[in-house]
PDB file of the backbone (N, CA, C, O) and the ligand in Angstrom, with CONECT records:
HET     ZN  A 101       1
ATOM      1  N   UNK A   1       5.117  -2.640   5.214  1.00  0.00           N
ATOM      2  CA  UNK A   1       5.732  -2.285   3.907  1.00  0.00           C
ATOM      3  C   UNK A   1       7.233  -2.358   3.880  1.00  0.00           C
ATOM      4  O   UNK A   1       7.882  -1.724   4.711  1.00  0.00           O
ATOM      5  N   UNK A   2       7.811  -3.090   2.977  1.00  0.00           N
ATOM      6  CA  UNK A   2       9.307  -3.258   2.942  1.00  0.00           C
ATOM      7  C   UNK A   2       9.808  -2.251   1.915  1.00  0.00           C
ATOM      8  O   UNK A   2       9.147  -1.945   0.923  1.00  0.00           O
ATOM      9  N   UNK A   3      10.922  -1.786   2.180  1.00  0.00           N
ATOM     10  CA  UNK A   3      11.702  -0.853   1.406  1.00  0.00           C
ATOM     11  C   UNK A   3      12.724  -1.700   0.686  1.00  0.00           C
ATOM     12  O   UNK A   3      13.248  -2.672   1.230  1.00  0.00           O
ATOM     13  N   UNK A   4      13.019  -1.287  -0.636  1.00  0.00           N
ATOM     14  CA  UNK A   4      14.073  -2.036  -1.371  1.00  0.00           C
ATOM     15  C   UNK A   4      15.478  -1.340  -1.027  1.00  0.00           C
ATOM     16  O   UNK A   4      15.588  -0.314  -0.355  1.00  0.00           O
ATOM     17  N   UNK A   5      16.423  -1.990  -1.539  1.00  0.00           N
ATOM     18  CA  UNK A   5      17.797  -1.490  -1.438  1.00  0.00           C
ATOM     19  C   UNK A   5      18.119  -0.878  -2.815  1.00  0.00           C
ATOM     20  O   UNK A   5      17.632  -1.321  -3.855  1.00  0.00           O
ATOM     21  N   UNK A   6      18.899   0.080  -2.766  1.00  0.00           N
ATOM     22  CA  UNK A   6      19.498   0.684  -4.057  1.00  0.00           C
ATOM     23  C   UNK A   6      20.261  -0.416  -4.857  1.00  0.00           C
ATOM     24  O   UNK A   6      21.120  -1.173  -4.404  1.00  0.00           O
ATOM     25  N   UNK A   7      19.811  -0.364  -6.061  1.00  0.00           N
ATOM     26  CA  UNK A   7      20.545  -1.255  -7.019  1.00  0.00           C
ATOM     27  C   UNK A   7      21.947  -0.924  -7.331  1.00  0.00           C
ATOM     28  O   UNK A   7      22.729  -1.728  -7.838  1.00  0.00           O
ATOM     29  N   UNK A   8      22.245   0.329  -7.001  1.00  0.00           N
ATOM     30  CA  UNK A   8      23.512   0.804  -7.302  1.00  0.00           C
ATOM     31  C   UNK A   8      24.497   0.514  -6.169  1.00  0.00           C
ATOM     32  O   UNK A   8      25.587   0.009  -6.439  1.00  0.00           O
ATOM     33  N   UNK A   9      24.166   0.807  -4.939  1.00  0.00           N
ATOM     34  CA  UNK A   9      25.132   0.773  -3.926  1.00  0.00           C
ATOM     35  C   UNK A   9      24.704  -0.141  -2.873  1.00  0.00           C
ATOM     36  O   UNK A   9      25.513  -0.496  -2.015  1.00  0.00           O
ATOM     37  N   UNK A  10      23.414  -0.577  -2.870  1.00  0.00           N
ATOM     38  CA  UNK A  10      23.014  -1.581  -2.013  1.00  0.00           C
ATOM     39  C   UNK A  10      22.454  -0.914  -0.583  1.00  0.00           C
ATOM     40  O   UNK A  10      22.005  -1.631   0.311  1.00  0.00           O
ATOM     41  N   UNK A  11      22.530   0.514  -0.473  1.00  0.00           N
ATOM     42  CA  UNK A  11      22.049   1.008   0.738  1.00  0.00           C
ATOM     43  C   UNK A  11      20.551   1.127   0.685  1.00  0.00           C
ATOM     44  O   UNK A  11      19.963   1.218  -0.393  1.00  0.00           O
ATOM     45  N   UNK A  12      19.899   1.126   1.905  1.00  0.00           N
ATOM     46  CA  UNK A  12      18.362   1.099   1.783  1.00  0.00           C
ATOM     47  C   UNK A  12      17.853   2.361   1.101  1.00  0.00           C
ATOM     48  O   UNK A  12      18.451   3.428   1.239  1.00  0.00           O
ATOM     49  N   UNK A  13      16.794   2.249   0.396  1.00  0.00           N
ATOM     50  CA  UNK A  13      16.239   3.417  -0.292  1.00  0.00           C
ATOM     51  C   UNK A  13      15.125   4.021   0.702  1.00  0.00           C
ATOM     52  O   UNK A  13      14.508   3.263   1.451  1.00  0.00           O
ATOM     53  N   UNK A  14      14.902   5.314   0.687  1.00  0.00           N
ATOM     54  CA  UNK A  14      14.073   5.924   1.563  1.00  0.00           C
ATOM     55  C   UNK A  14      12.802   6.449   0.703  1.00  0.00           C
ATOM     56  O   UNK A  14      12.872   6.911  -0.436  1.00  0.00           O
ATOM     57  N   UNK A  15      11.721   6.297   1.417  1.00  0.00           N
ATOM     58  CA  UNK A  15      10.681   6.935   0.732  1.00  0.00           C
ATOM     59  C   UNK A  15      10.381   8.320   0.765  1.00  0.00           C
ATOM     60  O   UNK A  15      10.166   8.848   1.856  1.00  0.00           O
ATOM     61  N   UNK A  16      10.337   9.000  -0.317  1.00  0.00           N
ATOM     62  CA  UNK A  16      10.212  10.504  -0.245  1.00  0.00           C
ATOM     63  C   UNK A  16       8.921  11.025  -0.543  1.00  0.00           C
ATOM     64  O   UNK A  16       8.570  12.166  -0.244  1.00  0.00           O
ATOM     65  N   UNK A  17       8.132  10.091  -1.202  1.00  0.00           N
ATOM     66  CA  UNK A  17       6.743  10.533  -1.539  1.00  0.00           C
ATOM     67  C   UNK A  17       5.853   9.302  -1.845  1.00  0.00           C
ATOM     68  O   UNK A  17       6.271   8.248  -2.324  1.00  0.00           O
ATOM     69  N   UNK A  18       4.636   9.560  -1.524  1.00  0.00           N
ATOM     70  CA  UNK A  18       3.674   8.399  -1.916  1.00  0.00           C
ATOM     71  C   UNK A  18       2.432   9.159  -2.537  1.00  0.00           C
ATOM     72  O   UNK A  18       2.123  10.307  -2.217  1.00  0.00           O
ATOM     73  N   UNK A  19       1.808   8.444  -3.390  1.00  0.00           N
ATOM     74  CA  UNK A  19       0.641   8.986  -4.018  1.00  0.00           C
ATOM     75  C   UNK A  19      -0.365   7.888  -4.437  1.00  0.00           C
ATOM     76  O   UNK A  19       0.116   6.826  -4.834  1.00  0.00           O
ATOM     77  N   UNK A  20      -1.721   8.028  -4.391  1.00  0.00           N
ATOM     78  CA  UNK A  20      -2.578   6.934  -4.752  1.00  0.00           C
ATOM     79  C   UNK A  20      -3.227   7.366  -6.078  1.00  0.00           C
ATOM     80  O   UNK A  20      -3.420   8.538  -6.403  1.00  0.00           O
ATOM     81  N   UNK A  21      -3.534   6.301  -6.788  1.00  0.00           N
ATOM     82  CA  UNK A  21      -4.268   6.551  -8.167  1.00  0.00           C
ATOM     83  C   UNK A  21      -5.240   5.518  -8.174  1.00  0.00           C
ATOM     84  O   UNK A  21      -4.992   4.336  -7.939  1.00  0.00           O
ATOM     85  N   UNK A  22      -6.435   6.027  -8.470  1.00  0.00           N
ATOM     86  CA  UNK A  22      -7.535   5.164  -8.691  1.00  0.00           C
ATOM     87  C   UNK A  22      -7.663   4.548  -9.996  1.00  0.00           C
ATOM     88  O   UNK A  22      -7.783   5.258 -10.995  1.00  0.00           O
ATOM     89  N   UNK A  23      -7.647   3.262 -10.070  1.00  0.00           N
ATOM     90  CA  UNK A  23      -7.722   2.545 -11.217  1.00  0.00           C
ATOM     91  C   UNK A  23      -8.993   1.658 -11.235  1.00  0.00           C
ATOM     92  O   UNK A  23      -9.032   0.612 -10.587  1.00  0.00           O
ATOM     93  N   UNK A  24     -10.089   2.117 -12.029  1.00  0.00           N
ATOM     94  CA  UNK A  24     -11.303   1.452 -11.959  1.00  0.00           C
ATOM     95  C   UNK A  24     -11.806   1.427 -10.457  1.00  0.00           C
ATOM     96  O   UNK A  24     -12.029   2.483  -9.865  1.00  0.00           O
ATOM     97  N   UNK A  25     -11.971   0.243  -9.884  1.00  0.00           N
ATOM     98  CA  UNK A  25     -12.564   0.025  -8.683  1.00  0.00           C
ATOM     99  C   UNK A  25     -11.404  -0.017  -7.447  1.00  0.00           C
ATOM    100  O   UNK A  25     -11.737   0.106  -6.268  1.00  0.00           O
ATOM    101  N   UNK A  26     -10.171  -0.185  -7.821  1.00  0.00           N
ATOM    102  CA  UNK A  26      -9.120  -0.280  -6.790  1.00  0.00           C
ATOM    103  C   UNK A  26      -8.138   0.804  -6.807  1.00  0.00           C
ATOM    104  O   UNK A  26      -7.782   1.312  -7.871  1.00  0.00           O
ATOM    105  N   UNK A  27      -7.678   1.183  -5.653  1.00  0.00           N
ATOM    106  CA  UNK A  27      -6.729   2.252  -5.448  1.00  0.00           C
ATOM    107  C   UNK A  27      -5.333   1.621  -5.358  1.00  0.00           C
ATOM    108  O   UNK A  27      -5.085   0.694  -4.588  1.00  0.00           O
ATOM    109  N   UNK A  28      -4.435   2.172  -6.187  1.00  0.00           N
ATOM    110  CA  UNK A  28      -3.085   1.707  -6.292  1.00  0.00           C
ATOM    111  C   UNK A  28      -2.201   2.716  -5.468  1.00  0.00           C
ATOM    112  O   UNK A  28      -2.376   3.918  -5.671  1.00  0.00           O
ATOM    113  N   UNK A  29      -1.331   2.333  -4.618  1.00  0.00           N
ATOM    114  CA  UNK A  29      -0.502   3.341  -3.992  1.00  0.00           C
ATOM    115  C   UNK A  29       0.956   3.152  -4.614  1.00  0.00           C
ATOM    116  O   UNK A  29       1.527   2.066  -4.703  1.00  0.00           O
ATOM    117  N   UNK A  30       1.467   4.384  -5.030  1.00  0.00           N
ATOM    118  CA  UNK A  30       2.717   4.342  -5.520  1.00  0.00           C
ATOM    119  C   UNK A  30       3.564   5.081  -4.607  1.00  0.00           C
ATOM    120  O   UNK A  30       3.220   6.120  -4.044  1.00  0.00           O
ATOM    121  N   UNK A  31       4.793   4.452  -4.470  1.00  0.00           N
ATOM    122  CA  UNK A  31       5.794   5.183  -3.822  1.00  0.00           C
ATOM    123  C   UNK A  31       6.973   5.637  -4.552  1.00  0.00           C
ATOM    124  O   UNK A  31       7.437   4.938  -5.453  1.00  0.00           O
ATOM    125  N   UNK A  32       7.509   6.796  -4.221  1.00  0.00           N
ATOM    126  CA  UNK A  32       8.652   7.286  -4.844  1.00  0.00           C
ATOM    127  C   UNK A  32       9.749   7.068  -3.777  1.00  0.00           C
ATOM    128  O   UNK A  32       9.614   7.412  -2.603  1.00  0.00           O
ATOM    129  N   UNK A  33      10.806   6.488  -4.267  1.00  0.00           N
ATOM    130  CA  UNK A  33      11.901   6.207  -3.373  1.00  0.00           C
ATOM    131  C   UNK A  33      13.183   6.692  -3.880  1.00  0.00           C
ATOM    132  O   UNK A  33      13.383   6.715  -5.094  1.00  0.00           O
ATOM    133  N   UNK A  34      14.170   7.127  -2.946  1.00  0.00           N
ATOM    134  CA  UNK A  34      15.420   7.596  -3.396  1.00  0.00           C
ATOM    135  C   UNK A  34      16.446   6.977  -2.539  1.00  0.00           C
ATOM    136  O   UNK A  34      16.181   6.756  -1.357  1.00  0.00           O
ATOM    137  N   UNK A  35      17.671   6.660  -3.069  1.00  0.00           N
ATOM    138  CA  UNK A  35      18.679   6.172  -2.340  1.00  0.00           C
ATOM    139  C   UNK A  35      18.998   7.087  -1.138  1.00  0.00           C
ATOM    140  O   UNK A  35      18.938   8.312  -1.242  1.00  0.00           O
ATOM    141  N   UNK A  36      19.328   6.477  -0.029  1.00  0.00           N
ATOM    142  CA  UNK A  36      19.741   7.172   1.315  1.00  0.00           C
ATOM    143  C   UNK A  36      20.949   7.960   1.098  1.00  0.00           C
ATOM    144  O   UNK A  36      21.172   8.977   1.755  1.00  0.00           O
ATOM    145  N   UNK A  37      21.766   7.504   0.161  1.00  0.00           N
ATOM    146  CA  UNK A  37      22.970   8.267  -0.137  1.00  0.00           C
ATOM    147  C   UNK A  37      22.825   9.394  -1.135  1.00  0.00           C
ATOM    148  O   UNK A  37      22.742   9.089  -2.324  1.00  0.00           O
ATOM    149  N   UNK A  38      22.788  10.599  -0.793  1.00  0.00           N
ATOM    150  CA  UNK A  38      22.500  11.669  -1.839  1.00  0.00           C
ATOM    151  C   UNK A  38      23.470  11.669  -2.957  1.00  0.00           C
ATOM    152  O   UNK A  38      23.099  12.045  -4.068  1.00  0.00           O
ATOM    153  N   UNK A  39      24.750  11.255  -2.739  1.00  0.00           N
ATOM    154  CA  UNK A  39      25.699  11.294  -3.734  1.00  0.00           C
ATOM    155  C   UNK A  39      25.394  10.201  -4.851  1.00  0.00           C
ATOM    156  O   UNK A  39      25.540  10.423  -6.052  1.00  0.00           O
ATOM    157  N   UNK A  40      24.948   8.977  -4.309  1.00  0.00           N
ATOM    158  CA  UNK A  40      24.669   7.876  -5.100  1.00  0.00           C
ATOM    159  C   UNK A  40      23.292   8.397  -5.917  1.00  0.00           C
ATOM    160  O   UNK A  40      23.165   8.273  -7.135  1.00  0.00           O
ATOM    161  N   UNK A  41      22.437   8.909  -5.168  1.00  0.00           N
ATOM    162  CA  UNK A  41      21.080   9.381  -5.987  1.00  0.00           C
ATOM    163  C   UNK A  41      21.480  10.242  -6.987  1.00  0.00           C
ATOM    164  O   UNK A  41      20.934  10.093  -8.080  1.00  0.00           O
ATOM    165  N   UNK A  42      22.333  11.134  -6.860  1.00  0.00           N
ATOM    166  CA  UNK A  42      22.825  12.155  -7.863  1.00  0.00           C
ATOM    167  C   UNK A  42      23.220  11.438  -9.193  1.00  0.00           C
ATOM    168  O   UNK A  42      22.892  11.841 -10.308  1.00  0.00           O
ATOM    169  N   UNK A  43      24.001  10.270  -8.923  1.00  0.00           N
ATOM    170  CA  UNK A  43      24.477   9.487 -10.042  1.00  0.00           C
ATOM    171  C   UNK A  43      23.289   8.762 -10.739  1.00  0.00           C
ATOM    172  O   UNK A  43      23.214   8.683 -11.966  1.00  0.00           O
ATOM    173  N   UNK A  44      22.470   8.300  -9.988  1.00  0.00           N
ATOM    174  CA  UNK A  44      21.142   7.652 -10.503  1.00  0.00           C
ATOM    175  C   UNK A  44      20.400   8.605 -11.347  1.00  0.00           C
ATOM    176  O   UNK A  44      20.005   8.306 -12.474  1.00  0.00           O
ATOM    177  N   UNK A  45      20.206   9.787 -10.781  1.00  0.00           N
ATOM    178  CA  UNK A  45      19.436  10.797 -11.537  1.00  0.00           C
ATOM    179  C   UNK A  45      20.158  11.092 -12.913  1.00  0.00           C
ATOM    180  O   UNK A  45      19.509  11.273 -13.944  1.00  0.00           O
ATOM    181  N   UNK A  46      21.621  11.134 -12.866  1.00  0.00           N
ATOM    182  CA  UNK A  46      22.309  11.416 -14.096  1.00  0.00           C
ATOM    183  C   UNK A  46      22.176  10.323 -15.101  1.00  0.00           C
ATOM    184  O   UNK A  46      22.018  10.599 -16.290  1.00  0.00           O
ATOM    185  N   UNK A  47      22.231   9.130 -14.686  1.00  0.00           N
ATOM    186  CA  UNK A  47      21.974   8.039 -15.383  1.00  0.00           C
ATOM    187  C   UNK A  47      20.550   8.103 -16.186  1.00  0.00           C
ATOM    188  O   UNK A  47      20.411   7.960 -17.400  1.00  0.00           O
ATOM    189  N   UNK A  48      19.545   8.346 -15.238  1.00  0.00           N
ATOM    190  CA  UNK A  48      18.244   8.441 -15.862  1.00  0.00           C
ATOM    191  C   UNK A  48      18.005   9.547 -16.706  1.00  0.00           C
ATOM    192  O   UNK A  48      17.063   9.528 -17.498  1.00  0.00           O
ATOM    193  N   UNK A  49      18.816  10.563 -16.604  1.00  0.00           N
ATOM    194  CA  UNK A  49      18.807  11.658 -17.465  1.00  0.00           C
ATOM    195  C   UNK A  49      19.344  11.323 -18.941  1.00  0.00           C
ATOM    196  O   UNK A  49      18.785  11.625 -19.996  1.00  0.00           O
ATOM    197  N   UNK A  50      20.590  10.610 -18.774  1.00  0.00           N
ATOM    198  CA  UNK A  50      21.226  10.161 -20.047  1.00  0.00           C
ATOM    199  C   UNK A  50      20.277   9.134 -20.749  1.00  0.00           C
ATOM    200  O   UNK A  50      20.268   9.082 -21.979  1.00  0.00           O
ATOM    201  N   UNK A  51      19.497   8.337 -20.016  1.00  0.00           N
ATOM    202  CA  UNK A  51      18.644   7.357 -20.612  1.00  0.00           C
ATOM    203  C   UNK A  51      17.486   8.090 -21.362  1.00  0.00           C
ATOM    204  O   UNK A  51      17.131   7.796 -22.503  1.00  0.00           O
ATOM    205  N   UNK A  52      16.949   9.055 -20.614  1.00  0.00           N
ATOM    206  CA  UNK A  52      15.837   9.748 -21.101  1.00  0.00           C
ATOM    207  C   UNK A  52      16.321  10.582 -22.410  1.00  0.00           C
ATOM    208  O   UNK A  52      15.505  10.704 -23.324  1.00  0.00           O
ATOM    209  N   UNK A  53      17.482  11.103 -22.526  1.00  0.00           N
ATOM    210  CA  UNK A  53      17.961  11.815 -23.605  1.00  0.00           C
ATOM    211  C   UNK A  53      18.103  10.744 -24.788  1.00  0.00           C
ATOM    212  O   UNK A  53      17.693  11.052 -25.908  1.00  0.00           O
ATOM    213  N   UNK A  54      18.687   9.472 -24.550  1.00  0.00           N
ATOM    214  CA  UNK A  54      18.705   8.516 -25.480  1.00  0.00           C
ATOM    215  C   UNK A  54      17.338   8.075 -26.025  1.00  0.00           C
ATOM    216  O   UNK A  54      17.084   7.875 -27.213  1.00  0.00           O
ATOM    217  N   UNK A  55      16.518   7.956 -25.016  1.00  0.00           N
ATOM    218  CA  UNK A  55      15.169   7.529 -25.478  1.00  0.00           C
ATOM    219  C   UNK A  55      14.480   8.558 -26.377  1.00  0.00           C
ATOM    220  O   UNK A  55      13.807   8.198 -27.343  1.00  0.00           O
ATOM    221  N   UNK A  56      14.658   9.854 -26.046  1.00  0.00           N
ATOM    222  CA  UNK A  56      14.055  10.875 -26.841  1.00  0.00           C
ATOM    223  C   UNK A  56      14.659  10.849 -28.238  1.00  0.00           C
ATOM    224  O   UNK A  56      13.985  10.982 -29.259  1.00  0.00           O
ATOM    225  N   UNK A  57      15.929  10.674 -28.212  1.00  0.00           N
ATOM    226  CA  UNK A  57      16.717  10.587 -29.588  1.00  0.00           C
ATOM    227  C   UNK A  57      16.153   9.545 -30.378  1.00  0.00           C
ATOM    228  O   UNK A  57      15.757   9.756 -31.524  1.00  0.00           O
ATOM    229  N   UNK A  58      16.092   8.397 -29.810  1.00  0.00           N
ATOM    230  CA  UNK A  58      15.519   7.200 -30.540  1.00  0.00           C
ATOM    231  C   UNK A  58      14.040   7.346 -31.048  1.00  0.00           C
ATOM    232  O   UNK A  58      13.633   6.924 -32.130  1.00  0.00           O
ATOM    233  N   UNK A  59      13.385   7.932 -30.210  1.00  0.00           N
ATOM    234  CA  UNK A  59      11.932   8.296 -30.527  1.00  0.00           C
ATOM    235  C   UNK A  59      11.829   9.228 -31.805  1.00  0.00           C
ATOM    236  O   UNK A  59      11.036   9.059 -32.731  1.00  0.00           O
ATOM    237  N   UNK A  60      12.778  10.254 -31.693  1.00  0.00           N
ATOM    238  CA  UNK A  60      12.824  11.242 -32.785  1.00  0.00           C
ATOM    239  C   UNK A  60      13.081  10.500 -34.134  1.00  0.00           C
ATOM    240  O   UNK A  60      12.327  10.587 -35.102  1.00  0.00           O
ATOM    241  N   UNK A  61      14.242   9.752 -34.094  1.00  0.00           N
ATOM    242  CA  UNK A  61      14.608   8.853 -35.175  1.00  0.00           C
ATOM    243  C   UNK A  61      13.462   8.070 -35.751  1.00  0.00           C
ATOM    244  O   UNK A  61      13.249   7.998 -36.961  1.00  0.00           O
ATOM    245  N   UNK A  62      12.697   7.458 -34.778  1.00  0.00           N
ATOM    246  CA  UNK A  62      11.563   6.459 -35.203  1.00  0.00           C
ATOM    247  C   UNK A  62      10.507   7.352 -35.960  1.00  0.00           C
ATOM    248  O   UNK A  62      10.039   7.023 -37.049  1.00  0.00           O
ATOM    249  N   UNK A  63      10.197   8.419 -35.345  1.00  0.00           N
ATOM    250  CA  UNK A  63       9.242   9.406 -35.955  1.00  0.00           C
ATOM    251  C   UNK A  63       9.637   9.837 -37.309  1.00  0.00           C
ATOM    252  O   UNK A  63       8.805   9.910 -38.214  1.00  0.00           O
ATOM    253  N   UNK A  64      10.941  10.139 -37.481  1.00  0.00           N
ATOM    254  CA  UNK A  64      11.539  10.554 -38.760  1.00  0.00           C
ATOM    255  C   UNK A  64      11.299   9.492 -39.841  1.00  0.00           C
ATOM    256  O   UNK A  64      10.818   9.710 -40.953  1.00  0.00           O
ATOM    257  N   UNK A  65      11.703   8.312 -39.351  1.00  0.00           N
ATOM    258  CA  UNK A  65      11.613   7.090 -40.208  1.00  0.00           C
ATOM    259  C   UNK A  65       9.947   6.839 -40.622  1.00  0.00           C
ATOM    260  O   UNK A  65       9.650   6.493 -41.766  1.00  0.00           O
ATOM    261  N   UNK A  66       9.111   7.013 -39.765  1.00  0.00           N
ATOM    262  CA  UNK A  66       7.792   6.778 -39.970  1.00  0.00           C
ATOM    263  C   UNK A  66       7.285   7.865 -40.928  1.00  0.00           C
ATOM    264  O   UNK A  66       6.508   7.573 -41.838  1.00  0.00           O
ATOM    265  N   UNK A  67       7.684   9.006 -40.745  1.00  0.00           N
ATOM    266  CA  UNK A  67       7.210  10.245 -41.592  1.00  0.00           C
ATOM    267  C   UNK A  67       7.702   9.838 -43.068  1.00  0.00           C
ATOM    268  O   UNK A  67       6.941   9.944 -44.030  1.00  0.00           O
ATOM    269  N   UNK A  68       8.959   9.387 -43.184  1.00  0.00           N
ATOM    270  CA  UNK A  68       9.537   8.979 -44.530  1.00  0.00           C
ATOM    271  C   UNK A  68       8.695   7.805 -45.109  1.00  0.00           C
ATOM    272  O   UNK A  68       8.385   7.777 -46.300  1.00  0.00           O
ATOM    273  N   UNK A  69       8.377   6.940 -44.318  1.00  0.00           N
ATOM    274  CA  UNK A  69       7.540   5.800 -44.747  1.00  0.00           C
ATOM    275  C   UNK A  69       6.249   6.256 -45.223  1.00  0.00           C
ATOM    276  O   UNK A  69       5.821   5.871 -46.311  1.00  0.00           O
ATOM    277  N   UNK A  70       5.547   7.115 -44.419  1.00  0.00           N
ATOM    278  CA  UNK A  70       4.204   7.577 -44.894  1.00  0.00           C
ATOM    279  C   UNK A  70       4.291   8.308 -46.161  1.00  0.00           C
ATOM    280  O   UNK A  70       3.466   8.111 -47.053  1.00  0.00           O
ATOM    281  N   UNK A  71       5.312   9.195 -46.286  1.00  0.00           N
ATOM    282  CA  UNK A  71       5.554  10.026 -47.387  1.00  0.00           C
ATOM    283  C   UNK A  71       5.716   9.068 -48.760  1.00  0.00           C
ATOM    284  O   UNK A  71       5.173   9.312 -49.838  1.00  0.00           O
ATOM    285  N   UNK A  72       6.559   7.961 -48.479  1.00  0.00           N
ATOM    286  CA  UNK A  72       6.707   7.084 -49.566  1.00  0.00           C
ATOM    287  C   UNK A  72       5.371   6.339 -50.003  1.00  0.00           C
ATOM    288  O   UNK A  72       5.133   5.998 -51.162  1.00  0.00           O
ATOM    289  N   UNK A  73       4.589   6.147 -48.985  1.00  0.00           N
ATOM    290  CA  UNK A  73       3.173   5.639 -49.390  1.00  0.00           C
ATOM    291  C   UNK A  73       2.458   6.450 -50.152  1.00  0.00           C
ATOM    292  O   UNK A  73       1.848   6.046 -51.142  1.00  0.00           O
ATOM    293  N   UNK A  74       2.467   7.766 -49.729  1.00  0.00           N
ATOM    294  CA  UNK A  74       1.707   8.825 -50.204  1.00  0.00           C
ATOM    295  C   UNK A  74       2.074   8.923 -51.697  1.00  0.00           C
ATOM    296  O   UNK A  74       1.251   8.890 -52.613  1.00  0.00           O
ATOM    297  N   UNK A  75       3.465   9.052 -51.839  1.00  0.00           N
ATOM    298  CA  UNK A  75       3.982   9.226 -53.192  1.00  0.00           C
ATOM    299  C   UNK A  75       3.536   8.127 -54.173  1.00  0.00           C
ATOM    300  O   UNK A  75       3.215   8.355 -55.339  1.00  0.00           O
ATOM    301  N   UNK A  76       3.546   6.934 -53.604  1.00  0.00           N
ATOM    302  CA  UNK A  76       3.188   5.740 -54.326  1.00  0.00           C
ATOM    303  C   UNK A  76       1.701   5.885 -54.803  1.00  0.00           C
ATOM    304  O   UNK A  76       1.334   5.568 -55.935  1.00  0.00           O
ATOM    305  N   UNK A  77       0.918   6.374 -53.875  1.00  0.00           N
ATOM    306  CA  UNK A  77      -0.546   6.485 -54.120  1.00  0.00           C
ATOM    307  C   UNK A  77      -0.735   7.471 -55.263  1.00  0.00           C
ATOM    308  O   UNK A  77      -1.485   7.239 -56.211  1.00  0.00           O
ATOM    309  N   UNK A  78       0.002   8.615 -55.125  1.00  0.00           N
ATOM    310  CA  UNK A  78      -0.165   9.750 -56.074  1.00  0.00           C
ATOM    311  C   UNK A  78       0.191   9.217 -57.552  1.00  0.00           C
ATOM    312  O   UNK A  78      -0.467   9.471 -58.561  1.00  0.00           O
ATOM    313  N   UNK A  79       1.362   8.428 -57.489  1.00  0.00           N
ATOM    314  CA  UNK A  79       1.812   8.006 -58.795  1.00  0.00           C
ATOM    315  C   UNK A  79       0.790   7.105 -59.400  1.00  0.00           C
ATOM    316  O   UNK A  79       0.549   7.154 -60.606  1.00  0.00           O
ATOM    317  N   UNK A  80       0.184   6.284 -58.591  1.00  0.00           N
ATOM    318  CA  UNK A  80      -0.785   5.181 -59.084  1.00  0.00           C
ATOM    319  C   UNK A  80      -1.883   5.968 -59.626  1.00  0.00           C
ATOM    320  O   UNK A  80      -2.352   5.567 -60.692  1.00  0.00           O
ATOM    321  N   UNK A  81      -2.426   7.101 -59.053  1.00  0.00           N
ATOM    322  CA  UNK A  81      -3.546   7.710 -59.389  1.00  0.00           C
ATOM    323  C   UNK A  81      -3.192   8.496 -60.849  1.00  0.00           C
ATOM    324  O   UNK A  81      -4.062   8.612 -61.712  1.00  0.00           O
ATOM    325  N   UNK A  82      -2.146   8.897 -60.987  1.00  0.00           N
ATOM    326  CA  UNK A  82      -1.766   9.582 -62.209  1.00  0.00           C
ATOM    327  C   UNK A  82      -1.633   8.424 -63.396  1.00  0.00           C
ATOM    328  O   UNK A  82      -1.857   8.714 -64.571  1.00  0.00           O
ATOM    329  N   UNK A  83      -1.279   7.195 -63.015  1.00  0.00           N
ATOM    330  CA  UNK A  83      -1.140   6.142 -64.020  1.00  0.00           C
ATOM    331  C   UNK A  83      -2.616   5.647 -64.407  1.00  0.00           C
ATOM    332  O   UNK A  83      -2.869   5.290 -65.558  1.00  0.00           O
ATOM    333  N   UNK A  84      -3.523   5.643 -63.443  1.00  0.00           N
ATOM    334  CA  UNK A  84      -4.890   5.212 -63.715  1.00  0.00           C
ATOM    335  C   UNK A  84      -5.609   6.318 -64.454  1.00  0.00           C
ATOM    336  O   UNK A  84      -6.785   6.173 -64.789  1.00  0.00           O
TER     337      UNK A  84
HETATM  338 ZN    ZN A 101      22.478   4.159  -3.962  1.00  0.00          ZN2+
END
């Protein structure tokens, strides 16, 4: 099994955990790796956190828009019912 290098600093990544997941008939092994440089990993985690925050914000905005869209459709329906 080959280990990859850190995309940030190029140092080899170390496997900190592995777990198996059964998907239908086959078992897939997942490996969780971390940079061998703890300082670099800290930065990676920070970036991941920032991305997660950004993702959550975008998702919330999308949900809001979707809610407004649904509301608009409902309003249209209601108006149509009144007209008929
Ligand atoms: Zn690194």
